C-alpha positions as a printed Julia matrix, in Angstrom:
305×3 Matrix{Float64}:
  19.41  -11.57  -12.75
  16.43  -14.08  -12.8
  13.73  -12.14  -15.08
  10.39  -11.48  -13.91
   8.08  -12.56  -16.49
   4.26  -12.37  -15.48
   2.91  -13.13  -19.12
  -0.18  -14.93  -19.24
  -1.23  -13.4   -15.85
  -3.92  -10.7   -15.33
  -4.36   -8.09  -12.59
  -6.86   -5.78  -11.4
  -4.93   -2.4    -9.73
  -7.31    0.16   -7.93
  -7.0     3.76   -7.91
  -4.53    3.5   -10.93
  -5.15    6.2   -13.4
  -2.59    8.63  -11.98
   0.45    8.4    -9.63
   1.88    5.51   -7.76
  -1.34    3.38   -9.25
  -0.46    4.08  -12.75
   3.14    3.18  -11.91
   2.0    -0.01  -10.78
  -0.06   -0.94  -13.79
   2.52    0.21  -15.84
   4.77   -1.78  -13.97
   2.98   -5.08  -14.39
   1.8    -4.86  -17.83
   5.69   -3.5   -18.84
   6.59   -7.37  -17.01
   3.82   -8.87  -19.34
   0.38   -8.65  -16.82
  -2.91   -7.75  -18.49
  -4.1    -5.19  -16.89
  -7.65   -3.5   -15.59
  -7.41   -0.01  -14.82
  -9.33    1.37  -12.43
 -10.13    4.92  -11.61
 -13.11    7.26  -10.55
 -12.94    9.37  -13.36
 -13.25    7.68  -16.57
 -11.25    9.77  -19.27
  -7.98    9.18  -16.5
  -8.48    5.42  -16.68
  -8.37    5.57  -20.27
  -5.43    7.71  -20.58
  -3.7     5.55  -18.37
  -4.52    2.78  -20.7
  -3.95    4.64  -23.26
   0.0     4.92  -22.12
   0.11    1.11  -21.25
  -0.95   -0.02  -24.91
   1.37    2.58  -26.49
   4.4     1.01  -24.47
   3.18   -2.22  -25.86
   1.17   -4.09  -22.65
  -2.3    -5.09  -22.41
  -5.45   -2.98  -20.71
  -8.8    -2.45  -20.15
 -10.44    0.64  -17.95
 -12.8    -0.03  -15.1
 -14.19    2.98  -14.05
 -16.28    2.69  -10.65
 -15.53    4.2    -7.0
 -14.19    1.4    -4.52
 -15.93    0.73   -1.57
 -18.68   -1.46   -1.99
 -19.45   -4.75   -2.88
 -20.6    -4.22   -6.17
 -18.14   -2.14   -7.25
 -15.36   -4.79   -6.33
 -17.06   -7.52   -7.83
 -17.12   -5.42  -11.41
 -13.82   -5.31  -10.99
 -13.08   -8.98  -11.1
 -15.66   -9.53  -13.19
 -14.1    -7.08  -15.8
 -10.78   -8.75  -15.61
 -12.49  -12.26  -16.24
 -14.34  -11.44  -18.98
 -11.63   -9.24  -20.9
  -8.58  -11.73  -19.97
 -10.32  -14.77  -18.86
  -8.77  -15.15  -15.13
  -7.33  -12.94  -12.01
  -4.36  -13.45  -10.9
  -2.75  -10.24   -8.76
  -4.84   -7.95   -7.15
  -3.01   -4.61   -6.02
  -5.7    -2.27   -3.75
  -4.11    1.3    -4.11
  -7.13    3.47   -4.59
  -7.38    6.39   -1.8
  -8.52    9.53   -0.66
  -7.79   11.91    2.21
  -9.49   14.41    4.51
  -7.17   15.38    7.16
  -7.93   17.38   10.24
  -7.14   16.99   13.75
  -9.3    14.98   15.84
 -11.62   17.3    17.5
 -12.31   19.11   13.72
 -12.5    15.71   11.79
 -16.38   15.06   10.88
 -18.12   11.3    11.08
 -17.88   12.24    7.13
 -14.37   13.06    6.95
 -13.87    9.5     9.09
 -16.06    7.61    6.98
 -14.99    8.71    3.37
 -11.25    7.6     4.58
 -12.12    4.18    6.16
 -15.15    3.24    3.16
 -12.22    3.62    0.72
  -8.82    2.56    1.99
 -10.0    -0.11    4.23
 -13.31   -1.49    3.15
 -12.53   -1.11   -0.53
  -9.2    -3.06    0.38
 -11.48   -5.5     2.53
 -13.98   -6.15   -0.27
 -11.88   -6.21   -3.5
  -9.68   -8.86   -1.84
 -12.82  -10.64   -0.96
 -13.52  -10.42   -4.44
 -10.27  -11.5    -5.93
  -9.48  -14.5    -3.52
 -13.13  -15.88   -4.0
 -11.92  -15.73   -7.48
  -8.15  -17.35   -7.04
  -9.38  -19.85   -4.86
 -12.21  -20.98   -7.7
  -9.43  -21.01  -10.05
  -7.24  -22.94   -8.13
  -3.75  -21.58   -9.6
  -3.1   -19.62   -6.91
  -2.61  -15.67   -6.18
  -1.19  -12.35   -5.1
  -2.95  -10.08   -3.34
  -0.62   -6.92   -3.12
  -2.43   -4.38   -0.05
  -0.94   -0.11   -0.52
  -0.08    0.62    3.21
   1.67    3.84    4.11
   4.35    5.2     7.25
   1.28    6.19    8.94
  -0.42    3.57    9.51
   2.78    2.17   10.58
   3.47    5.09   13.25
   0.65    7.29   13.26
   0.24   11.3    11.5
  -1.05   13.8    12.78
  -3.89   15.11   11.58
  -4.44   11.32   10.31
  -7.01    9.35   12.99
  -8.89    7.77    9.52
  -5.89    7.37    7.03
  -3.51    6.26   10.46
  -6.0     4.29   11.01
  -7.5     2.55    7.7
  -3.69    1.73    6.67
  -2.7     0.15    9.96
  -5.92   -2.01    9.31
  -4.22   -3.08    6.26
  -1.38   -4.14    7.87
  -3.58   -6.44   10.63
  -5.63   -7.86    7.66
  -2.18   -8.24    5.61
  -1.11  -10.63    8.79
  -4.63  -12.22    9.08
  -5.05  -12.97    5.26
  -1.63  -14.49    4.76
  -3.09  -17.01    7.04
  -6.06  -18.07    6.04
  -4.94  -18.39    2.03
  -1.98  -20.09    2.46
  -3.57  -23.63    1.64
  -4.82  -21.85   -1.87
  -1.8   -20.86   -2.69
  -2.19  -16.89   -2.22
   0.27  -14.71   -1.09
  -0.72  -11.19    1.13
   1.49   -8.52    1.34
   1.31   -4.61    1.82
   4.04   -2.56    0.58
   4.55    0.86    2.22
   5.34    2.71   -0.66
   7.6     6.85   -0.05
   6.74    9.06   -3.53
   6.88   12.66   -4.8
   3.11   12.58   -5.01
   0.5    14.93   -4.96
   0.48   14.01   -1.54
   3.85   14.86   -0.68
   4.33   17.45   -2.68
   2.51   19.57    0.26
   5.11   18.52    2.16
   6.58   21.9     3.04
  10.4    20.07    3.39
  10.09   18.21    0.23
   8.48   20.96   -2.11
  11.25   22.44   -3.14
  13.03   18.83   -3.97
   9.99   17.97   -5.97
   9.87   21.04   -7.74
  13.36   20.99   -8.66
  12.98   16.68   -9.81
  10.09   18.45  -12.19
  12.61   20.31  -13.93
  14.56   17.18  -14.5
  17.16   17.66  -11.66
  17.93   14.72   -9.87
  16.69   13.85   -5.91
  20.07   14.4    -3.94
  21.09   10.79   -1.71
  19.87   12.09    1.6
  16.82   12.27   -0.04
  16.89    8.64   -2.23
  18.6     6.88    0.19
  18.29    8.49    3.64
  14.88    9.39    3.41
  13.61    6.5     1.08
  11.83    8.84   -1.39
  11.67    8.99   -4.59
   9.38    8.69   -7.8
   6.42    6.93   -8.16
   8.1     4.24  -11.13
  11.16    3.78   -7.84
   8.37    2.52   -5.47
   6.76    0.35   -8.63
   9.65   -1.9    -8.79
   8.13   -4.04   -6.1
   5.39   -4.86   -7.36
   6.13   -6.88  -10.47
   8.07   -8.61   -7.94
   5.69   -9.48   -5.36
   2.85  -10.36   -8.28
   5.87  -13.12   -9.82
   7.44  -16.94   -9.01
   9.92  -15.09   -7.33
   7.99  -14.44   -4.04
   6.0   -17.09   -3.72
   7.41  -17.72   -0.28
   6.79  -14.11    0.36
   3.85  -13.36    2.55
   2.41  -11.89    5.52
   4.94   -9.02    4.97
   4.93   -5.03    5.04
   7.47   -3.97    3.0
   9.17   -0.18    2.75
  10.0     0.61   -0.62
  11.31    4.56   -2.18
  14.13    6.14   -3.77
  16.99    4.05   -3.38
  15.67    1.95   -0.12
  14.22   -1.12    0.44
  13.13   -2.29    4.18
  11.02   -4.74    5.77
   8.56   -3.5     8.56
   8.68   -5.14   11.54
   5.41   -6.56   13.05
   4.24   -5.12   16.77
   5.44   -7.31   19.2
   6.21   -6.8    23.18
   9.56   -4.93   23.78
   9.94   -5.13   27.34
   7.78   -7.35   30.38
   7.76   -7.54   33.87
   6.22  -10.07   36.76
   4.0    -9.77   39.94
   3.05  -12.65   41.94
   0.01  -12.77   42.5
  -0.66  -10.07   39.79
  -0.86   -6.75   39.34
  -2.54   -3.68   41.28
  -2.44    0.05   40.17
  -0.29    0.96   43.0
   2.18   -1.57   41.93
   2.11   -0.98   38.52
   2.96    2.71   39.62
   5.69    1.92   41.35
   7.89    0.09   38.9
   6.5     2.1    35.45
   9.36    4.02   35.22
  12.27    1.45   36.02
  11.05   -1.24   34.18
   8.3    -2.0    31.64
   7.98    1.93   30.64
  11.79    2.9    30.69
  12.06    2.9    27.08
   8.74    4.09   25.7
   7.57    3.57   21.94
   8.3     6.93   19.58
   5.36    7.77   17.19
   4.85    9.44   14.6
   6.64    9.53   10.82
  10.25   11.02   11.82
  11.22   14.39   10.33
  13.39   14.46    7.3
  17.28   15.33    8.06
  17.97   18.06    5.6
  21.42   18.61    5.37
  22.94   21.95    6.41
  24.11   23.94    3.65
């Protein structure tokens, strides 16, 4: 088994004061990287740094709300000032403002898109500039979601932002290839403050907190586990072992690791001279539209007692 060693590497992990982000930062530090921990709450960020240092790692805290160019520049500058360089960026910061379309306000939309989508853009841009100046490659690890891959009821803003992150992953992997910078998105599923509000998961999350193991139908069938399960993917993508992995959306959760497909045509039809509304209607249900694509995140399959 090859060893994942990130000694000498420097990482910025946004939104890493708690939950998945904290697990990512701790995993990178455990593999030898120095980490800039970011959170909007300074006390939370400092507590995360302490947990890394107590485990023998190196970390500093930078409390700033992700989204603006100024915040992104601060994070990159802190990495360079403290550790001399930047090699890895993980864009985990995010917020939720869930509402159905007709109840979602401009502020609900703008806030989520501002943190998730623009925050990913501004931080990735600042990191790419620094990495290209260093001339030694780098790793951009963006955080997606099943909602961005398939849509999710009540999450117009979040799903749109995460779908945009998947598209940016593919675009940036092409733009940064010559610089030796890989760009991938992870699609994590874990027991977090977000998922524990889902009624079907709630009793299992509570049992897990009481020391009980999650059942196989969740860990394998649903790919649902702990934040630490998801964190394993981060050091891999940051390492030399993943030097040829770029432009991919990779799912992880529980015992499950998966590669998501990119959108592509699934069926086609042709008409000499082009189509009219009537000819499309004539053939739709027997050709292109005979097997429409499904939407939404499939409901968990709970075994019968």
